[in-house]
N, C-alpha and C positions, 0 to 999 in steps of 0.2 A: 588146650584151647576149648573154651566153653561152647555149648551148643547155641549160644546167642551171639557168636562172632558175626556173632551175628556180627515217502517220496513226494506225498503231495505238499507237505509243509515245507520241505526243502525247496520246492519250486516256488512256493508262495513267498517265502521270506528271504531266502538266499539261494544262490545257485548251488547245485550239488557239487561236491568237491571231489574231483577225480584223483587228486593227489592224496598220498597218505597223510594222516594227521601230523601236525607238528607236535613236539613234546619238549618240555623243559622242566627241570627241577624247580621247586618253589619253596623258598625258605622265608618265613615271616617272623620278624623279631618280636620279642615280648614288648608290650605296651601296657603297663600296669593299669588295671588288674588283669589284662589279657595276657595269655601265655604264648611263648614262642611255639611256632608250628612248622612242621616239615611236610612237604607234599609235592604235588606235581600239577602241571597245567597242560592240557591237550587243546589244540587249536587248529583252525584251517590254515594251511601253509600256502605261501605265495608260490606261484608257478616258477618264479625265478630261483627258488631254493635249489642249490646244486647238490646237496648231500643225498645219498641213498637212504632208504628206509632200513630200520633194524628192528629186531624184536624187543619189545618192552614188557617187563613183568613176566618173562619166560624163565622157567627153571625146570628142574628134574620132574616136578610133580604137576605143574600147571602150565597151560598153554598161554603164551604171550600174544601181544597184539603188535602189528607193524606200525611204526611211526618214525618220523624224521627228527632226530635229536637236534635241538637248537635251530630248527627251520625258521626261515623268515616268515613272520605272520603276514597274511594277506592284508589288504588295505581297507577292509570292510568292518563295520561294527557288527557285532554278533550278540545274541542273547547269551546270558551266562547261566551255567548250571554248576552248583556245588554238590559234590557227592560226599556222603557221610557213611563210613563203614560201620559194621556191627561190632559187638563185644568180642575182643580178641582178633579183629580183622585189621586191615590196613588199606592204603590207597590203591593197591593192586587189584583188590577184590572185584571191582566193577570196571576194570579196564575195557572189557567187552562192550559195556554200555557207553563208556566215554568215547571210544573211537567211533561208534555208530552215531552218537550225537554230533560229533565233529563233522562227520560226513554229511549230516543234515543241516549244517550251518551254525553250530553252537561252539562256544568256548566252554571248556569243562575243567574245573579245579577239583582236586581230591587231596585231602590232607589226612594225616594220622592224628587221632585224638589221644593225647598223652594220658597214660594210666589205663586205657582200655584198648590198646592196640597190641598186635602180636609182638612178642619179645618185650613188651612193656605193659604187663598186666599187674598194676601196683595198686592195692586197695586204697592207700592214702590219697592218691590222685584220682583213681577211678571212681571213688564214691562221690566225688564232686561233679555229679552229672550236669549241673547247670553250666559248668565250664565247657562242656561239649557244645552247648547252644551258643555260648559266647564265641567259641572257636569259629562257628559259621559266620557270625557277624564280623569277626576279626578278619577273616579271609576276604569278605566282600569289601570292607573298608580298605584293606591293603591293596586290592586290585584296583579299586576306584582311584587310589592315590598313586598308583605305580607309574613310573616314568614311561614304561612301554605299554602296559595293558589298559591304562585308563582311556586311551584313545580308541581301543578296540571293543569295548564293552558297551552294550545297549543297557543302560542303567534302569530302564523301564521294564526290562524283561529278565528278571532273575528268578531262578527256580532252585529249590533244594530237593534232592532225591536221596533217600537213605534206606539202608537195608537193616532189618532187625533193630538193634539199639540205635542205628542210624535213622530208621524210620521214626522212632520215638523222638530223636533229636529234631528231625524235620518238622514234626507236629508241634514241638515246643517253639520252634522258630515261627510257626504260624499262629501261636498264641495259646496252645494247650499248656496247662499248668499241673504239675504233679502234686498230688495230695499223699504224702508219705504215710499218714495214718490210715487212709483208705486202702493204700497198697498193702500195708501190714495186715489189715483185717482180711483183705481178699486172699492173702497168702495163707491165712489160717484155714480158709475154705478150699483153696487150690494150692496146697503146699508143693505139689510136684511140678508146677510150671517152671520152665527155665528162668523166667523173669524172677521168680521167688528165690531160685538158687543164687542169682546175682545179687539180689537185695540182701540175702542172708550172708553170703560169702564176703561181700564188700561193705557190709554194715551201712547200707545206704539209708539215710534219713534217721539215724539213731540218735542224733543230738537235736535239741530244739533249734540251734542255729542252722543246722543242715536242713531241717524241715522247712524253716522260713525261706531259706535260699532256694530250695526245690520248688516252693510254691510261688515264687516271684514271677511276674509277667516278663518274659524274655523275648516277646515277639519282635521281629525285625520287619518293619513296614516296607522295606525295600524289596522283600521277597513277595512275589505276586502269586505263586502257586507252589505246592509241594507234592511229592510222590513218596509213598511208603511201600517198601518191598518187604512183605511178611514181617511186620514189626512185632516187637515184644514190649512188655511193660504198659500196654495200652490201658489196662484196668486200673492203673494208678493215676490216670488223668482225672481231674475233677470234672464232673458232668457239666457244670456251669461253663467252664473254660472251653470245653469242646463245643458246646452249643453257641458260644460267642465267636467262633472262628468265621472269618469273613473272606477267605480266599479259597479258590478251588483246591480240592484234595483228591488225588487219585490213590486208591488203595489197591495194591496187587497182593493177593494172598497165594500161598502154596496150597494146592488142593490135596496133596498126599497126606493121609492121616499122620498126625504127630502129637503124641500125648504131652510133650514138653512145650510145644508152641502151637496149640490147636487153633485153627483159623477162626472157629466160632467164639473163642474166648479172647482173641487178640484182634485180628483184622476186622472181624464182623462186629465185635464190641465197639471198635472205633467208628465204623460206618453207622451203627445204630444211634450213636450219640452226636454225630455231626449234623449241621443244618442240611436239609434235603437239597437245597439249591446249590450247595457247594461240594457235594460228595459224589464220588463214583467208585465202584468196586468191581474188581475182576478176580476170579479165582482160576488160576492156571492148573488145570486138572492133574497133570502128571508131574508137577513141580514139587520138590521137597524144599525145606528151608534153605539148604545150601545150594540149591539150583541157581541162586542169584549170584554165586561166586564164579570164579574162572572155571573154564572147562578143564577137566583133569586128563593127564596123560595115562597111557595104559598101565603103568606100574605105580601110579600115584598112591593107591590105597596102601600098598605094602610099605612104601616110603614113609607115608604119614604115620602109620601104625608103629613103625620102627622108631620114629622120632618121638611121638607122643601117643601111647596106646589109647584108642578110642577116636582118634582124629580121622580115621578112614571114613567116617560118616560124612565128612565134607564132600566126598566124591559120589555119594549115593543120591540118586534122584528117585522120583516116584516110580511105580510100576509102569514099565514101557516108556519111561521118561528118557528123552534124548536132550542133553543139556544145551547143545547148540540150537536145537529146535525151540527149546524153552526160552532161550535168550532171544531168538527172533520174535517169538510171540510177545515177550515183554517189551522189546524195542518198538514193535508195531503199536502197542497200546500206549506207550509213553509218548511217542511222536504224535499220535492222534490227539491225545490229551493236551499236549503243549500247543498244537496247532489250533485246537478248539478254543483255548484260553489265551491266545497270543494278545499282548497289549499293543495297541497302535502307538507308534513312536515316530 
């Protein structure tokens, strides 16, 4: 797994939900040129739901979250958040954030991006990074047309939140465009960046056709705001496209020193090139890159190292970092950002 696997608002917009979140699997069929997607949806459950809660995304290494499988959705429209995982990640990675958002009155969808997800790291698919961006639009369209979910989504309040390569994906949805030649030149200057490992290992932007597709404008105007959690590949965005972004962007960076994904060369670079009126940045001091993944169980490092040597890093936070406390800090900042930029509907 690569290192890039990468209360006030609840009262204002929707009542706080005492019940555990509802949870369903989400399978979205292909619709050429859009690909088939597998994921999940988390949502506020109706109080009449009879089922008990169970642990979701829980295994020997990672702490799961309580939710009610196939719960009856409540009868209210809710803002929609789409989560995009990092390189080598999956929909489970931000379950901690999904459940917190649901309790604040959101519906949250999370999908696996083919070719760049865990157990499906395939260069032929993974190099097509523009498909990740289309995945997000595909999810939104599928939910807007869905027999059940179309009536529960506030279409004027859609947000994309992404971690690592998912942060890159979120910015592309906002209108950022990748300049593969610029990225290649930057990797000559900063060859040790994790972003450059991915570009090299997956041969991203090697053909003229791929470079053209990476440079296309894939913004989805239905998305009103985006959040980046310690993104990578920021230096490959064209300066012009970043300057032209016209929706609010919250950048949250890991403050723990990381030579592979240094905040000053990724998150700070993004902040420096966005319009001042649309940008916010926060550096969480004791967070490491993988602090935005699930909390780890006591024996997780040993299990991860046994499965894939080197993956124990996933469970390491910054000095004196407490992952659950770091999650709470991120949740607080995200909810405040969403409340600040809520669209009237």
